KEBA-744321 format. One record per residue: x, y, z of N, C-alpha, C, O in turn; residue in three letters; residue number from 1. Coordinates in Angstrom, 3 decimals. Each point is the difference from the previous one (the first is absolute). Layout:
REM residues N
      n.X      n.Y      n.Z     ca.X     ca.Y     ca.Z      c.X      c.Y      c.Z      o.X      o.Y      o.Z type seq
        X        Y        Z        X        Y        Z        X        Y        Z        X        Y        Z  ala NUM
...
END
This chain:
REM residues 143
      n.X      n.Y      n.Z     ca.X     ca.Y     ca.Z      c.X      c.Y      c.Z      o.X      o.Y      o.Z type seq
  -26.231   79.395    5.728    0.541   -0.669    1.171    0.662    1.037    0.901    0.657    0.927   -0.474  met   1
   -0.839   -1.100    1.773    0.555    0.947    0.972    1.252   -0.564    0.664    0.198   -1.214    0.058  lys   2
    0.630    2.108    0.433    1.244   -0.359    0.672   -0.248   -0.988    1.141    0.779   -0.935    0.181  val   3
   -1.841    1.127    0.582   -0.270   -0.858    1.150   -0.166   -1.470   -0.370    0.120   -0.876    0.857  gln   4
   -0.395    0.608   -2.128   -0.217   -1.370   -0.438    1.298   -0.774   -0.237   -0.025   -1.228   -0.084  glu   5
    1.144    1.919   -0.023    1.249   -0.737   -0.225    1.186    0.526    0.808    1.129   -0.449   -0.198  cys   6
   -1.370    1.386    1.097    1.091    0.521    0.828    0.407   -1.017    1.064   -0.790   -0.863    0.382  met   7
    2.009    0.975    0.081    0.468   -0.805    1.129   -0.385    0.733    1.279    0.243    1.199    0.136  ser   8
   -0.840   -1.920    0.788   -0.409    0.614    1.265    1.036   -0.233    1.087    0.027    0.724    0.996  lys   9
    0.821   -1.721   -1.175    1.062   -0.293    0.965    1.213    0.862   -0.338    0.930   -0.450   -0.669  asp  10
   -0.952    1.687    1.139    1.026    0.972   -0.335    1.019    0.087    1.133   -0.358    0.101    1.173  val  11
    1.622   -0.142   -1.548    1.060    0.182    0.984    0.227    1.499    0.143    0.345    0.685   -0.962  ile  12
   -0.544   -0.190    2.173    0.243    1.415    0.271    0.779    0.105    1.299    0.160   -0.979    0.729  ser  13
    0.319    2.180   -0.455    0.774    0.233    1.223   -0.352    1.376    0.559   -0.416    0.891   -0.740  ala  14
    0.587   -0.728    2.049   -0.240    1.303    0.609    1.060    1.013   -0.429    1.134   -0.364   -0.310  pro  15
   -1.518    1.632    0.297    0.921    1.053   -0.456    1.208    0.189    0.909    0.983    0.621   -0.404  asp  16
   -1.040   -1.143    1.621    1.162    0.125    0.887    0.936   -1.213   -0.065    0.948   -0.097    0.780  asn  17
   -1.214   -0.826   -1.710    0.876   -1.166   -0.191    1.366    0.448   -0.484    0.120    0.983   -0.731  ser  18
    0.914   -1.715    1.146    1.322    0.340   -0.522    0.226   -0.697   -1.338   -0.679   -0.972   -0.333  asn  19
    1.636    1.481   -0.421    0.271   -0.503   -1.342    0.442   -1.461    0.046   -0.353   -0.781   -0.884  val  20
    1.117    0.408    1.902    0.415   -1.387    0.142   -1.226   -0.919    0.076   -0.043   -1.034   -0.668  tyr  21
   -0.933    1.403    1.466   -1.224   -0.791    0.128   -0.776   -0.074   -1.307   -0.556   -1.044   -0.339  gly  22
    0.519    2.142   -0.386   -0.668    0.037   -1.310    0.703   -0.968   -0.965   -0.649   -0.774   -0.704  ile  23
    1.975    0.835    0.687    0.773   -0.886   -0.880   -0.247   -1.468    0.357   -0.112   -0.846   -0.888  ala  24
    0.027    0.546    2.182   -0.277   -1.384    0.439   -1.394   -0.440   -0.469   -0.177   -1.132   -0.450  arg  25
   -0.805    2.027    0.557   -1.350   -0.319   -0.485    0.018   -0.315   -1.490   -0.637   -0.953   -0.449  leu  26
    1.367    1.756   -0.311    0.112   -0.235   -1.440    0.635   -1.358   -0.267   -0.497   -0.778   -0.814  met  27
    1.585    0.503    1.496    0.709   -1.266   -0.187   -0.880   -1.189    0.396   -0.109   -0.969   -0.752  asn  28
   -0.504    1.038    1.903   -0.823   -1.106    0.503   -1.208   -0.286   -0.892   -0.454   -1.141   -0.092  asp  29
   -0.063    2.181   -0.563   -1.203   -0.153   -0.828    0.283    0.007   -1.495   -0.925   -0.063   -0.811  asn  30
    2.207    0.140    0.443    0.416   -0.027   -1.411   -0.696    1.089   -0.818   -0.540   -0.260   -1.075  his  31
    0.566    1.487    1.608   -0.620    1.133   -0.675    0.982    1.170   -0.049    0.963    0.042    0.765  ile  32
   -1.210    0.895   -1.658    0.913    1.114   -0.198   -0.497    1.334    0.500    0.645    1.027   -0.209  gly  33
   -1.807   -1.033    0.880   -0.505    1.258    0.555   -0.909   -0.292    1.180   -0.612   -1.063    0.102  ser  34
    0.548    2.039    0.777   -0.856   -0.088    1.190   -0.806    1.291    0.087    0.551    1.097   -0.091  ile  35
   -1.852   -1.242    0.268   -0.852    1.160    0.208    0.119    0.425    1.454    0.046   -0.837    0.901  leu  36
    0.004    2.138   -0.680    0.214    0.563    1.326   -1.287    0.674    0.474   -0.571    0.837   -0.700  ile  37
    0.126   -1.216    1.901   -1.236    0.543    0.555    0.278    0.639    1.359    0.928   -0.394    0.707  cys  38
   -1.736    1.376   -0.357    0.110    0.582    1.341   -0.786   -0.865    0.988   -0.537   -1.041   -0.379  asn  39
    0.471    1.464    1.629   -0.654   -0.812    1.033   -1.514   -0.140   -0.204   -0.639   -0.821    0.658  his  40
    0.069    1.614   -1.560   -1.432   -0.101   -0.316   -0.250   -0.796   -1.277   -1.117   -0.025   -0.517  gln  41
    2.174   -0.630    0.009   -0.033   -0.779   -1.240   -0.244    0.860   -1.243   -0.437   -0.507   -1.032  asn  42
    0.721    1.809    1.134   -0.027    0.862   -1.182    1.274   -0.242   -0.786    1.089   -0.038    0.572  asp  43
   -1.218   -0.127   -1.879    1.173   -0.156   -0.851    0.746    1.326   -0.070   -0.574    1.017   -0.387  leu  44
    1.851   -1.024    0.760    0.783    1.234   -0.007    1.195   -0.061   -0.952    0.625    1.026   -0.269  val  45
   -0.303   -2.214   -0.242    1.130   -0.088   -0.911    0.318   -1.426   -0.400   -0.730   -0.940    0.315  gly  46
    1.847    0.809   -1.021    0.477   -1.295   -0.459    1.521    0.018    0.027    0.628    0.994   -0.364  met  47
   -0.043   -2.105    0.799    1.449   -0.168   -0.056    0.288   -1.140   -0.953   -0.563   -1.086    0.139  val  48
    1.434    1.322   -1.102    0.422   -1.037   -0.935    1.429   -0.411    0.319    0.713    0.687    0.730  thr  49
   -0.311   -1.816   -1.289    1.389   -0.425    0.172    0.951    1.051   -0.558    1.102    0.185    0.517  asp  50
   -1.519    0.485   -1.547    0.810    1.075   -0.600    0.133    1.184    0.961    1.074    0.593    0.104  arg  51
   -2.153   -0.247    0.596    0.057    1.069    1.000    1.028   -0.328    1.074    0.772    0.862    0.419  asp  52
   -0.770   -2.115    0.022    0.949   -0.417    1.036    1.432    0.180   -0.475    0.845    0.517    0.731  ile  53
   -0.578   -0.941   -1.948    1.361    0.105   -0.531    0.414    1.457   -0.212    1.078    0.410    0.432  val  54
   -1.926    0.365   -1.092    0.372    1.365   -0.368   -0.133    1.022    1.127    0.808    0.925    0.091  leu  55
   -1.809   -1.078    0.759   -0.256    1.011    1.029    0.541   -0.362    1.377   -0.050    0.805    0.930  arg  56
    0.564   -2.015   -0.813    0.522   -0.407    1.303    1.414   -0.558   -0.130    0.950    0.604    0.498  cys  57
   -0.800   -1.735   -1.155    1.307   -0.658   -0.095    1.022    0.877   -0.716    1.111    0.181    0.500  val  58
   -1.462    0.359   -1.648    0.945    0.829   -0.766    0.363    1.292    0.731    1.050    0.590   -0.257  ala  59
   -1.905   -0.161    1.150    0.258    1.215    0.797    0.652   -0.326    1.345    0.173    0.869    0.854  cys  60
    0.181   -2.136   -0.694    0.676   -0.496    1.202   -0.797    0.247    1.284    0.572    0.291    1.051  glu  61
   -1.900   -0.412   -1.151   -0.856    0.121    1.179   -0.097   -1.367    0.675    0.100   -1.036   -0.656  lys  62
   -0.291    1.048    1.943   -0.151   -1.218    0.783   -1.416   -0.547   -0.209   -0.979    0.669    0.331  asp  63
    0.871   -1.877   -0.877   -1.315   -0.569   -0.307   -0.829   -0.296    1.244   -1.225   -0.103   -0.078  thr  64
    1.884   -0.034    1.219   -0.741   -0.277    1.241   -0.471    1.279    0.687   -0.863   -0.050    0.876  lys  65
    1.421    1.191   -1.265   -0.405    1.282    0.584   -0.864    0.831   -0.946   -0.782    0.838    0.450  lys  66
    0.915   -1.061   -1.737   -0.763    0.762   -0.992   -1.412   -0.566   -0.082   -0.182   -1.213   -0.114  thr  67
   -0.806    2.080    0.172   -1.405   -0.402   -0.032   -0.536   -0.040   -1.431    0.490    0.701   -0.885  lys  68
   -1.493   -1.526    0.687   -0.648   -0.111   -1.305   -0.482    1.360   -0.485    0.122    0.327   -1.180  ala  69
   -0.662    0.450    2.084   -0.549    1.311   -0.353    1.073    0.939   -0.565   -0.313    0.943   -0.727  ile  70
    1.596   -1.210    1.072    1.098    0.843   -0.481    0.427   -0.315   -1.431    0.638    0.831   -0.647  asp  71
   -0.978   -2.014    0.144    0.451   -0.363   -1.355   -1.145   -0.349   -0.945    0.224   -0.219   -1.191  ile  72
   -1.437    0.166    1.708   -1.124   -0.449   -0.815   -0.391    1.030   -1.059    0.274    1.194    0.125  met  73
   -0.917   -1.699   -1.158   -0.628    0.862   -0.997   -1.381    0.344    0.529   -0.758   -0.877    0.416  ser  74
    0.445    2.158   -0.437   -1.311    0.452    0.458   -0.905    0.206   -1.208    0.416   -0.217   -1.138  glu  75
   -1.629    0.629    1.384   -0.963    0.269   -1.075   -0.115   -1.192   -0.954    0.109    0.145   -1.218  asn  76
   -0.330   -1.311    1.796   -0.126   -1.231   -0.766   -1.288    0.035   -0.804   -1.055    0.362    0.520  val  77
    1.145   -0.736   -1.780   -1.176   -0.077   -0.861   -0.826   -1.198    0.449    0.535   -1.093    0.182  val  78
   -1.829    1.294   -0.005   -0.887   -1.063    0.462   -1.266   -0.056   -0.849   -0.288    0.900   -0.789  thr  79
   -0.450   -1.977    0.976   -1.346   -0.142   -0.567   -0.911   -0.485    1.116    0.465   -0.366    1.079  val  80
   -1.752    0.367   -1.342   -0.966   -0.531    0.962   -0.445   -1.386   -0.481    0.252   -0.366   -1.148  thr  81
   -0.902   -0.394    2.008   -0.514   -1.302   -0.424   -1.009    0.110   -1.152   -0.165   -0.941   -0.777  pro  82
   -0.495    2.076    0.673   -1.017    0.212   -1.034    0.581    0.411   -1.357   -0.724    0.050   -0.994  glu  83
    2.017    0.242    0.951    0.638    0.405   -1.258   -0.103   -1.127   -1.021    0.194   -1.170    0.328  thr  84
   -0.498    1.533   -1.553   -0.049   -0.983   -1.077    1.424   -0.469   -0.341    0.945    0.789    0.026  gln  85
   -0.809   -2.066   -0.342    1.311   -0.565   -0.342    0.651    0.763   -1.147    1.205    0.251    0.032  ile  86
   -1.985    0.121   -1.042    0.574    0.724   -1.143    0.599    1.333    0.453    1.011    0.438   -0.550  cys  87
   -1.615    0.208    1.539    0.547    1.248    0.529    1.262   -0.262    0.819    0.952    0.780   -0.051  asp  88
   -0.948   -1.871    0.800    1.183   -0.357    0.797    1.188   -0.312   -0.905    1.118    0.432    0.278  ala  89
   -1.350   -1.181   -1.359    1.114   -0.319   -0.909    0.516    1.253   -0.693    1.195    0.122   -0.270  thr  90
   -2.090    0.796   -0.014    0.417    1.266   -0.609    0.892    0.785    0.958    1.021    0.550   -0.414  lys  91
   -1.399   -0.496    1.686    0.808    0.685    1.016    1.361   -0.673    0.131    1.029    0.674    0.053  ile  92
   -1.026   -2.006   -0.001    1.258   -0.735    0.123    0.919    0.291   -1.186    1.202    0.200    0.171  met  93
   -1.774   -0.180   -1.364    0.788    0.273   -1.210    0.538    1.429    0.011    1.185    0.221   -0.248  ala  94
   -2.049    0.742    0.533    0.403    1.409   -0.014    1.030    0.319    1.084    0.928    0.774   -0.236  glu  95
   -1.088   -1.364    1.415    0.885    0.290    1.131    1.203   -0.945    0.066    0.890    0.175    0.833  gln  96
   -0.871   -1.171   -1.712    1.063   -1.010   -0.053    0.184   -0.693    1.351    1.102   -0.056    0.545  gln  97
   -2.215   -0.473   -0.022    0.045   -0.698    1.282   -0.582   -1.407   -0.136   -0.987   -0.214   -0.703  ile  98
    1.614   -0.733    1.383   -0.408   -1.404   -0.056   -1.036   -0.365    1.059   -0.750   -0.962   -0.158  arg  99
    0.718    1.734    1.231   -0.906   -0.269    1.115   -0.777    1.272    0.332    0.576    1.081    0.120  arg 100
   -1.863   -1.224    0.023   -0.864    1.150    0.230   -0.797   -0.236    1.286   -0.886   -0.855    0.032  leu 101
    1.196    1.606    1.025   -0.747   -0.167    1.247   -1.476    0.343   -0.188   -0.360    0.894   -0.766  pro 102
   -0.474   -1.626    1.483   -1.442    0.213   -0.040   -0.413    0.520    1.378    0.257   -0.641    1.019  val 103
   -0.899    1.807   -1.003   -0.392    0.620    1.262   -1.478    0.374   -0.008   -0.602    0.251   -1.044  thr 104
    0.046   -0.225    2.251   -1.334    0.533    0.224    0.127    0.987    1.146    0.423   -0.367    1.096  glu 105
   -0.785    1.613   -1.343    0.150    1.058    1.007    1.434    0.056    0.524    0.225    0.163    1.200  asn 106
    0.733   -0.299   -2.101    1.442    0.009    0.254    0.484   -1.193    0.833    1.171   -0.043    0.378  asn 107
   -2.041   -0.919   -0.087    0.379   -1.217    0.723    0.385   -1.066   -1.026   -0.711   -0.215   -0.981  lys 108
    1.829   -0.439    1.214    0.483   -1.042   -0.894   -0.900   -1.230    0.094   -0.189   -0.553    1.084  leu 109
   -0.368    0.125   -2.226   -0.863   -1.177   -0.023    0.495   -1.085   -0.948   -0.518   -1.116    0.010  val 110
    1.519    1.439   -0.829    0.519   -0.983   -0.940    1.043    0.597   -0.903    0.406    1.153    0.152  gly 111
    0.022   -1.967   -1.102    0.935    0.458   -1.026   -0.292   -0.799   -1.256   -0.334   -1.183    0.066  val 112
    0.460    1.830   -1.195   -0.148   -0.705   -1.270    1.327    0.111   -0.730    0.581    1.079   -0.112  ile 113
   -0.120   -2.204   -0.376    1.297   -0.042   -0.674   -0.166   -0.473   -1.431   -1.052   -0.511   -0.386  ser 114
    2.095    0.688   -0.381   -0.002   -0.478   -1.384   -0.193   -1.517   -0.014   -0.603   -0.544   -0.925  ile 115
    1.116   -0.135    1.951   -0.187   -1.444    0.116   -1.456   -0.384    0.224   -0.480   -0.987   -0.557  gly 116
   -0.227    1.773    1.379   -1.427   -0.242    0.224   -0.768    0.121   -1.316   -0.907   -0.784   -0.278  asp 117
    1.280    1.764   -0.515   -0.676    0.220   -1.283    0.299   -1.135   -0.980   -0.876   -0.429   -0.751  leu 118
    2.113   -0.050    0.766    0.430   -1.036   -0.950   -0.755   -1.312    0.198   -0.225   -0.735   -0.962  ala 119
   -0.168    0.434    2.201   -0.692   -1.271    0.240   -1.522    0.127   -0.032   -0.712   -0.993    0.145  ile 120
    0.225    2.196   -0.333   -1.444    0.232   -0.025   -0.551   -0.282   -1.399    0.431    0.613   -0.977  glu 121
   -1.371   -1.530    0.886   -0.565   -0.386   -1.300   -0.755    1.125   -0.691   -0.068    0.035   -1.228  asn 122
   -0.500    0.887    2.001   -0.793    1.078   -0.587    0.837    1.182   -0.485   -0.545    0.968   -0.530  asp 123
    1.859   -1.041    0.706    0.889    1.058   -0.488    0.752   -0.567   -1.197    0.612   -1.064    0.090  val 124
   -0.660    1.773   -1.200    0.625   -0.531   -1.219    1.520   -0.001    0.096    0.606    0.870    0.626  ser 125
   -0.018   -1.857   -1.255    1.454   -0.086   -0.068    0.591    1.220   -0.676    1.091    0.445    0.355  gly 126
   -1.805    0.098   -1.327    0.461    1.192   -0.700    0.074    1.192    0.956    0.954    0.777   -0.044  gln 127
   -1.959   -0.637    0.901   -0.021    1.106    0.961    1.139   -0.136    1.014    0.666    0.983    0.326  glu 128
   -0.448   -2.197    0.166    1.095   -0.249    0.944    1.340    0.263   -0.681    0.883    0.629    0.584  val 129
   -0.731   -1.107   -1.814    1.247    0.202   -0.746    0.302    1.468   -0.235    1.136    0.442    0.173  gly 130
   -2.153    0.315   -0.568    0.180    1.430   -0.227    0.394    0.710    1.292    0.898    0.842    0.007  tyr 131
   -1.581   -1.191    1.089    0.302    0.608    1.294    1.434   -0.297    0.398    0.728    0.896    0.429  thr 132
   -0.318   -2.151   -0.568    1.359   -0.393    0.364    1.030    0.708   -0.882    1.051    0.420    0.484  met 133
   -1.351   -0.291   -1.761    0.914    0.705   -0.910    0.183    1.452    0.439    1.118    0.515   -0.008  glu 134
   -2.200    0.139    0.387    0.076    1.392    0.461    0.763    0.110    1.311    0.778    0.934    0.197  cys 135
   -1.002   -1.891    0.699    0.699    0.007    1.294    1.498   -0.142   -0.212    0.786    0.687    0.652  ile 136
   -0.387   -1.563   -1.547    1.422   -0.291   -0.198    0.715    1.003   -0.886    1.230    0.048   -0.008  cys 137
   -1.973    0.748   -0.732    0.604    0.978   -0.901    0.619    1.128    0.817   -0.670    0.614    0.829  his 138
    1.947   -0.347   -1.065    0.673    1.069    0.732   -0.513    1.355   -0.449   -0.245    0.231   -1.184  lys 139
    0.090    0.652    2.145   -0.419    1.358   -0.340    1.166    0.756   -0.606    1.154   -0.410    0.122  ser 140
   -1.462    1.501   -0.768    1.023    0.799   -0.668    0.964    0.648    0.992    1.115    0.370   -0.368  lys 141
   -1.543   -0.231    1.631    0.834    0.666    1.024    1.020   -0.925    0.628    0.860    0.465    0.748  asn 142
   -0.924   -1.775   -1.028    0.955   -0.935    0.624    1.236   -0.154   -0.830    0.906   -0.745    0.374  glu 143
END
């Protein structure tokens, strides 16, 4: 089974020049904890999480209306393509300890696959989802 068969295509993203306040509002309005950041050509350039907002903006006493997403986002986001096999995607999620994996084609954002998408997919075993989730939640030795 390929990622394209169970990925979410309705992805919430924001332009890289968005301010942190706007990103936080998007998260709140959509009940999500991260926003994918794209440039004006829809190339994926990063991701902002609720944790990024707290640690890289609020805790540093930066103004959320003046600070841009590009200033606090995580770059070099791990991605897969629509053609990636689900077993490979779950392995990446487990190894990288990530719950959401952006799906790109030619660096253009086309979807996202989450642990939730995998959990409701009949063709993905509960054991595989459980193992992936266990790896994601396991703290690394550096924390």
